[in-house]
Backbone as JSON, one array per atom type, in Angstrom:
{
  "sequence": "MNRIIIVNGPNLNLLGEREQSQYGSMNYSQLKENCEAEAQKIGFEIDFFQSNVEGEIVDVIQESRKKYDGMIINAAGFTHTSVAIRDALDILNKPIIELHISNIYKREEFRKKSLISDVVTGGIFGLGTEGYILAIIRLHKMLQNENK",
  "N": [[185.5, -39.16, -117.34], [183.12, -40.4, -115.13], [181.69, -39.02, -112.19], [180.53, -39.88, -109.06], [178.47, -39.8, -106.09], [178.01, -41.39, -102.99], [175.6, -41.28, -100.67], [174.95, -41.58, -97.3], [172.7, -42.09, -94.65], [171.51, -41.71, -91.23], [172.98, -43.68, -88.65], [174.28, -45.5, -90.26], [176.98, -45.42, -90.1], [177.49, -47.2, -88.13], [177.48, -49.74, -89.16], [177.89, -53.26, -89.1], [178.04, -53.35, -86.38], [175.47, -52.99, -85.42], [172.28, -54.51, -85.31], [172.82, -57.01, -86.85], [171.39, -59.03, -88.03], [169.71, -57.73, -89.76], [171.41, -56.0, -91.21], [173.86, -57.18, -91.69], [177.37, -58.17, -91.25], [179.42, -56.64, -92.22], [181.51, -53.82, -91.85], [181.43, -50.17, -91.92], [183.77, -49.06, -93.03], [184.78, -51.23, -94.51], [182.71, -51.48, -96.35], [182.98, -49.07, -97.77], [185.54, -49.49, -98.91], [185.01, -51.71, -100.6], [183.16, -50.57, -102.38], [184.7, -48.52, -103.49], [186.65, -50.03, -104.81], [185.09, -51.35, -106.76], [184.13, -49.13, -108.18], [186.52, -48.13, -109.19], [187.2, -50.2, -110.95], [185.36, -49.81, -113.03], [185.84, -47.29, -113.85], [184.9, -45.04, -112.47], [184.88, -42.06, -110.56], [184.51, -41.79, -107.14], [182.82, -40.64, -104.28], [182.2, -40.73, -100.79], [179.72, -40.07, -98.35], [178.51, -39.65, -95.1], [176.07, -39.0, -92.67], [174.48, -38.27, -89.58], [172.82, -36.21, -89.4], [170.15, -34.46, -90.59], [170.05, -31.93, -92.0], [172.7, -31.64, -92.88], [172.84, -33.65, -94.78], [170.97, -32.7, -96.65], [172.36, -30.39, -97.46], [174.62, -31.56, -98.74], [173.39, -32.93, -100.84], [172.33, -30.77, -102.28], [174.74, -29.43, -102.99], [175.75, -31.35, -104.66], [174.66, -31.05, -107.16], [176.3, -29.65, -108.94], [178.69, -30.97, -108.8], [178.66, -33.74, -109.24], [177.83, -36.58, -111.35], [175.89, -38.41, -110.8], [174.0, -40.1, -108.19], [173.94, -42.27, -105.38], [171.8, -43.09, -102.83], [171.32, -43.91, -99.5], [169.15, -43.17, -97.45], [168.45, -44.07, -95.01], [166.87, -43.99, -91.85], [165.8, -41.47, -92.39], [164.52, -41.78, -94.77], [161.86, -42.29, -94.37], [160.84, -40.08, -93.18], [161.76, -37.54, -93.99], [160.92, -34.76, -95.6], [162.45, -32.67, -96.44], [164.88, -33.82, -97.41], [163.79, -35.28, -99.51], [162.81, -33.17, -101.13], [165.22, -31.9, -101.81], [166.46, -33.94, -103.29], [164.68, -34.03, -105.39], [165.23, -31.74, -106.87], [167.74, -32.25, -107.79], [168.19, -33.37, -110.32], [169.66, -35.39, -111.61], [170.7, -38.79, -112.32], [169.54, -40.95, -109.81], [169.87, -43.43, -107.4], [167.99, -45.07, -105.07], [168.77, -46.77, -102.14], [168.59, -49.52, -99.95], [169.81, -51.53, -97.41], [168.44, -53.51, -95.99], [165.24, -55.08, -96.62], [162.89, -52.81, -96.83], [160.21, -53.15, -97.14], [159.52, -55.45, -95.9], [159.57, -55.04, -93.27], [158.88, -53.18, -90.25], [155.73, -51.48, -90.16], [155.88, -48.63, -90.42], [158.24, -48.32, -91.82], [157.7, -49.02, -94.39], [156.94, -46.99, -96.03], [158.35, -44.89, -98.28], [159.52, -41.69, -98.58], [161.08, -40.76, -100.58], [161.1, -42.34, -102.86], [159.53, -41.64, -105.09], [160.91, -39.64, -106.38], [163.35, -40.5, -107.22], [165.48, -42.27, -109.56], [165.54, -45.06, -109.56], [165.43, -48.06, -107.48], [167.05, -50.14, -105.0], [166.54, -52.77, -102.85], [166.93, -54.63, -99.91], [169.06, -56.35, -100.55], [171.3, -56.59, -99.1], [174.63, -55.44, -98.24], [175.78, -55.82, -100.68], [174.09, -54.64, -102.42], [175.0, -52.06, -102.81], [177.13, -52.37, -104.6], [175.77, -53.34, -106.83], [174.22, -51.09, -107.33], [176.18, -49.23, -108.06], [177.12, -50.38, -110.44], [174.76, -50.31, -111.98], [174.22, -47.55, -112.04], [176.43, -46.71, -113.47], [175.87, -47.87, -115.99], [173.52, -46.46, -116.6], [174.51, -43.84, -116.82], [176.27, -44.12, -118.97], [174.49, -44.54, -121.08], [173.14, -42.09, -121.06], [175.11, -40.35, -121.79], [175.65, -40.8, -124.43]],
  "CA": [[185.25, -40.05, -116.21], [181.98, -40.0, -114.33], [181.91, -38.83, -110.76], [179.29, -40.1, -108.3], [178.55, -39.74, -104.63], [177.14, -42.28, -102.21], [175.17, -40.56, -99.47], [174.4, -42.49, -96.29], [172.04, -41.41, -93.55], [171.79, -42.0, -89.83], [173.34, -44.97, -88.07], [175.02, -46.37, -91.16], [178.36, -45.45, -89.61], [177.59, -48.3, -87.18], [177.36, -51.04, -89.82], [178.72, -54.3, -88.5], [177.82, -53.34, -84.93], [174.05, -52.93, -85.07], [171.3, -55.36, -85.99], [173.47, -57.77, -87.91], [170.39, -59.83, -88.73], [169.15, -56.87, -90.82], [172.4, -55.25, -91.97], [175.06, -57.96, -91.92], [178.52, -57.96, -90.37], [180.4, -55.74, -92.84], [181.51, -52.49, -91.25], [181.34, -49.05, -92.86], [185.06, -48.94, -93.74], [184.83, -52.3, -95.5], [181.75, -51.12, -97.39], [183.62, -48.04, -98.59], [186.61, -50.13, -99.68], [184.4, -52.52, -101.66], [182.57, -49.66, -103.37], [185.8, -47.83, -104.18], [187.27, -51.01, -105.71], [184.18, -51.53, -107.89], [184.13, -47.89, -108.95], [187.8, -48.07, -109.9], [187.13, -51.16, -112.06], [184.55, -49.32, -114.14], [186.27, -45.95, -114.22], [184.15, -44.0, -111.75], [185.37, -41.4, -109.36], [183.45, -41.99, -106.16], [182.95, -40.05, -102.95], [181.27, -41.23, -99.77], [179.32, -39.13, -97.31], [177.58, -40.2, -94.11], [175.74, -38.08, -91.58], [173.3, -38.51, -88.76], [172.15, -34.91, -89.33], [169.33, -34.24, -91.79], [170.45, -30.73, -92.72], [173.98, -31.89, -93.56], [172.52, -34.46, -95.97], [170.36, -31.77, -97.6], [173.44, -29.56, -98.0], [175.43, -32.35, -99.66], [172.58, -33.17, -102.04], [172.3, -29.51, -103.04], [176.08, -29.21, -103.54], [176.01, -32.39, -105.66], [174.14, -30.66, -108.47], [177.38, -29.17, -109.8], [179.91, -31.74, -108.59], [178.55, -35.17, -109.54], [176.99, -37.0, -112.46], [174.83, -39.25, -110.27], [174.01, -40.31, -106.74], [173.32, -43.41, -104.7], [171.45, -42.61, -101.5], [170.68, -44.71, -98.47], [168.75, -42.15, -96.48], [168.2, -44.77, -93.75], [165.65, -43.58, -91.17], [165.23, -40.26, -93.0], [163.7, -42.2, -95.91], [160.45, -42.35, -93.97], [160.44, -38.88, -92.43], [162.34, -36.26, -94.39], [160.46, -34.03, -96.78], [163.58, -31.82, -96.86], [165.75, -34.63, -98.25], [163.01, -35.55, -100.73], [162.79, -31.97, -101.96], [166.57, -31.69, -102.34], [166.65, -34.93, -104.35], [163.8, -33.69, -106.52], [165.85, -30.7, -107.7], [169.09, -32.67, -108.18], [168.15, -33.51, -111.78], [170.69, -36.35, -112.0], [170.27, -40.14, -111.97], [169.64, -41.24, -108.37], [169.4, -44.75, -106.99], [167.68, -45.24, -103.65], [169.3, -48.05, -101.71], [168.41, -49.95, -98.57], [170.44, -52.82, -97.16], [167.34, -54.43, -95.65], [164.03, -54.87, -97.43], [162.02, -51.97, -96.01], [158.83, -53.59, -97.32], [159.32, -56.63, -95.06], [159.86, -54.63, -91.9], [157.78, -52.53, -89.54], [154.81, -50.74, -91.04], [156.33, -47.27, -90.69], [159.36, -48.35, -92.76], [157.22, -49.38, -95.73], [156.68, -45.77, -96.79], [159.53, -44.1, -98.63], [159.19, -40.36, -99.09], [161.97, -40.38, -101.68], [161.0, -43.25, -104.02], [158.9, -41.04, -106.27], [161.77, -38.64, -107.02], [164.6, -41.12, -107.64], [165.41, -42.99, -110.82], [165.27, -46.46, -109.27], [165.74, -48.47, -106.11], [167.53, -51.47, -104.65], [166.09, -53.0, -101.49], [167.0, -55.96, -99.31], [170.11, -57.21, -101.1], [172.47, -56.46, -98.24], [175.61, -54.44, -98.65], [176.05, -56.02, -102.11], [173.24, -53.71, -103.16], [175.81, -50.89, -103.18], [177.88, -52.73, -105.82], [174.78, -53.37, -107.91], [173.83, -49.7, -107.62], [177.29, -48.62, -108.79], [177.1, -50.94, -111.8], [173.58, -49.8, -112.68], [174.4, -46.11, -112.27], [177.4, -46.63, -114.57], [175.14, -48.15, -117.24], [172.62, -45.33, -116.85], [175.29, -42.67, -117.26], [176.77, -44.41, -120.32], [173.4, -44.3, -122.02], [172.84, -40.66, -121.08], [176.21, -39.61, -122.38], [175.78, -41.13, -125.86]],
  "C": [[184.07, -39.51, -115.42], [182.33, -39.94, -112.86], [180.57, -38.99, -110.06], [179.56, -39.95, -106.82], [177.58, -40.76, -104.05], [176.87, -41.58, -100.89], [174.5, -41.55, -98.53], [173.88, -41.7, -95.1], [172.38, -41.98, -92.19], [172.04, -43.48, -89.53], [174.1, -45.9, -89.01], [176.51, -46.4, -90.83], [178.58, -46.61, -88.63], [177.37, -49.67, -87.82], [178.33, -52.03, -89.2], [178.55, -54.4, -87.0], [176.34, -53.48, -84.58], [173.23, -53.9, -85.92], [171.88, -56.15, -87.16], [172.49, -58.66, -88.67], [169.74, -59.05, -89.88], [170.23, -56.35, -91.77], [173.71, -55.99, -92.23], [176.22, -57.55, -91.01], [179.57, -57.03, -90.97], [180.35, -54.37, -92.18], [181.58, -51.41, -92.33], [182.64, -48.88, -93.66], [185.19, -50.0, -94.82], [183.88, -52.01, -96.66], [182.36, -50.09, -98.34], [184.71, -48.64, -99.48], [186.06, -50.93, -100.84], [183.83, -51.64, -102.77], [183.66, -48.94, -104.16], [186.49, -48.77, -105.17], [186.4, -51.22, -106.95], [184.17, -50.3, -108.78], [185.41, -47.77, -109.78], [187.8, -49.0, -111.11], [186.41, -50.59, -113.28], [184.86, -47.87, -114.51], [185.45, -44.83, -113.63], [185.05, -43.34, -110.72], [184.22, -41.46, -108.37], [183.8, -41.3, -104.85], [181.88, -40.64, -102.06], [180.95, -40.1, -98.81], [178.34, -39.84, -96.4], [177.34, -39.14, -93.06], [174.51, -38.57, -90.85], [172.44, -37.26, -88.67], [171.45, -34.62, -90.65], [169.8, -33.05, -92.62], [171.78, -30.89, -93.45], [173.75, -32.71, -94.83], [171.89, -33.58, -97.04], [171.44, -30.91, -98.24], [174.26, -30.32, -99.03], [174.66, -32.63, -100.95], [172.55, -31.9, -102.9], [173.65, -29.24, -103.71], [176.39, -30.19, -104.66], [175.54, -32.01, -107.05], [175.25, -30.28, -109.43], [178.64, -30.04, -109.74], [179.86, -33.16, -109.16], [177.6, -35.43, -110.71], [175.82, -37.87, -111.99], [175.03, -39.5, -108.79], [173.37, -41.65, -106.39], [173.04, -42.91, -103.3], [170.79, -43.71, -100.68], [170.34, -43.71, -97.36], [168.42, -42.74, -95.12], [166.89, -44.29, -93.13], [165.0, -42.34, -91.75], [164.38, -40.58, -94.23], [162.21, -42.03, -95.6], [159.95, -41.05, -93.36], [160.81, -37.55, -93.06], [161.81, -35.72, -95.71], [161.6, -33.17, -97.32], [164.54, -32.59, -97.75], [165.06, -34.95, -99.56], [163.05, -34.36, -101.67], [164.16, -31.68, -102.57], [166.86, -32.68, -103.48], [165.85, -34.57, -105.59], [164.42, -32.63, -107.43], [167.25, -31.08, -108.17], [169.21, -32.82, -109.7], [169.32, -34.33, -112.33], [170.14, -37.75, -111.72], [170.55, -40.42, -110.49], [169.11, -42.65, -108.13], [169.2, -44.74, -105.49], [168.09, -46.65, -103.26], [168.96, -48.29, -100.25], [169.0, -51.34, -98.42], [169.39, -53.87, -96.83], [166.16, -54.15, -96.59], [163.02, -54.1, -96.57], [160.57, -52.41, -96.1], [158.51, -54.87, -96.55], [159.56, -56.31, -93.59], [158.64, -53.98, -91.27], [156.97, -51.66, -90.51], [155.32, -49.35, -91.4], [157.49, -47.22, -91.68], [158.93, -48.62, -94.2], [156.91, -48.18, -96.6], [157.98, -45.02, -97.01], [159.06, -42.77, -99.19], [160.03, -39.98, -100.29], [161.79, -41.22, -102.95], [160.42, -42.59, -105.26], [159.75, -39.97, -106.95], [163.13, -39.21, -107.44], [164.38, -41.9, -108.93], [165.03, -44.45, -110.61], [165.7, -46.81, -107.87], [166.23, -49.9, -106.01], [167.25, -51.68, -103.17], [166.36, -54.45, -101.09], [168.07, -56.88, -99.86], [171.42, -57.09, -100.32], [173.41, -55.4, -98.75], [176.03, -54.63, -100.11], [175.18, -55.13, -102.98], [174.0, -52.47, -103.59], [176.57, -51.16, -104.49], [176.93, -52.75, -107.01], [174.36, -51.96, -108.31], [174.93, -48.99, -108.4], [177.28, -49.09, -110.24], [175.93, -50.36, -112.59], [173.71, -48.31, -112.99], [175.41, -45.89, -113.41], [176.7, -46.84, -115.91], [174.2, -47.0, -117.59], [173.38, -44.14, -117.4], [175.89, -42.9, -118.64], [175.71, -44.12, -121.36], [173.09, -42.82, -122.15], [173.9, -39.87, -121.82], [176.41, -39.9, -123.86], [174.9, -40.27, -126.7]]
}
């Protein structure tokens, strides 16, 4: 059984409360439940992590090297600012999907630059919270191919 982690950055704990025009009305608990249900369907073990603290995210990424087969990361605001998160992802050496609920390329200019896109396997942008389900499905397919 494959084991993955979904890492969420700052302010994602406030889903459903903030900027619903960008992020929708689903709250963080509902998002977790939906992802856990999808993971269970396809036989994934899944863990969730969310932090507003950059160093905690770096620590989790580093610890993931030995614990998980792949990662989905929504680094949120740190996507555009954190070299430390980028460097940690670069040494993970596992399939990684970068995810953003909103389309960062249709937003403010500073959001159009992702410091992590060049070190991840692929990305999903602007498909709402359903992007998490798509990322789980895609990561499952990637891991199946790698394990054959």
